GUDOVO-473916 format. One record per residue (C-alpha): residue number from 1; y negated, x, z negated. Coordinates in steps of 0.5 Angstrom, whole numbers, plus 500, padded with zeros to 3 digits. Each point is the difference from the previous one (the first is absolute). Layout:
N
NUM|Y|X|Z
...
//
This chain:
115
1|511|531|520
2|501|495|495
3|502|493|502
4|498|494|497
5|502|493|501
6|497|494|497
7|503|493|499
8|500|493|496
9|493|498|504
10|500|493|502
11|496|493|499
12|499|497|493
13|496|495|497
14|495|501|495
15|502|501|493
16|507|503|503
17|503|507|499
18|503|505|505
19|503|507|499
20|499|505|505
21|504|506|501
22|499|507|503
23|506|504|501
24|499|508|501
25|504|505|504
26|501|504|494
27|500|500|492
28|493|497|498
29|500|505|494
30|498|505|506
31|494|497|501
32|494|501|496
33|498|493|500
34|501|493|504
35|496|494|501
36|499|494|503
37|493|498|504
38|498|494|504
39|496|499|506
40|497|493|501
41|497|498|507
42|493|504|501
43|501|503|493
44|501|507|498
45|507|502|497
46|500|500|493
47|504|502|494
48|505|495|497
49|504|504|495
50|502|507|500
51|506|504|495
52|500|507|499
53|507|504|499
54|499|500|493
55|499|492|500
56|492|500|499
57|498|493|504
58|493|498|502
59|498|494|503
60|494|497|504
61|495|496|496
62|502|493|504
63|507|501|497
64|499|498|493
65|507|500|498
66|503|496|505
67|503|506|504
68|505|505|497
69|502|506|504
70|507|504|498
71|505|504|503
72|508|501|500
73|502|507|502
74|507|498|501
75|498|496|506
76|494|505|502
77|496|493|499
78|493|498|498
79|499|493|498
80|493|496|500
81|501|493|496
82|495|495|501
83|499|494|496
84|494|495|500
85|499|501|508
86|493|498|502
87|498|499|508
88|495|506|499
89|507|504|499
90|501|499|507
91|501|507|504
92|504|505|503
93|503|504|494
94|502|507|501
95|504|505|496
96|497|507|499
97|504|506|498
98|496|507|498
99|504|506|500
100|496|506|499
101|495|500|505
102|504|495|504
103|498|493|501
104|505|495|503
105|499|493|501
106|505|494|502
107|499|495|506
108|498|495|495
109|502|493|498
110|496|493|501
111|499|496|494
112|497|493|501
113|498|496|495
114|498|493|502
115|502|492|499
//
């Protein structure tokens, strides 16, 4: 079972930035894809950003150029740089990894955007 550990969440003011990290228990190149999802209270979990093993990225429509997903294989870590944060970005952010038919999730990290 792949272990994914998220970090970097917290409280930030509107317009601020945060960088989330997802540390994997193995090489991120071994995964077909990795991604960030989020879930706000009483809402469905939604895709924020994903990256494939060959570097193809995909973003949720609401990102609109504010977030960037990247990977560092030397550290087995995937990052989500979030800029221009808005109150509606408040949610628990989860890391997901796909390897073959196996899907693994992290425990989540809370992001709160509030003044």
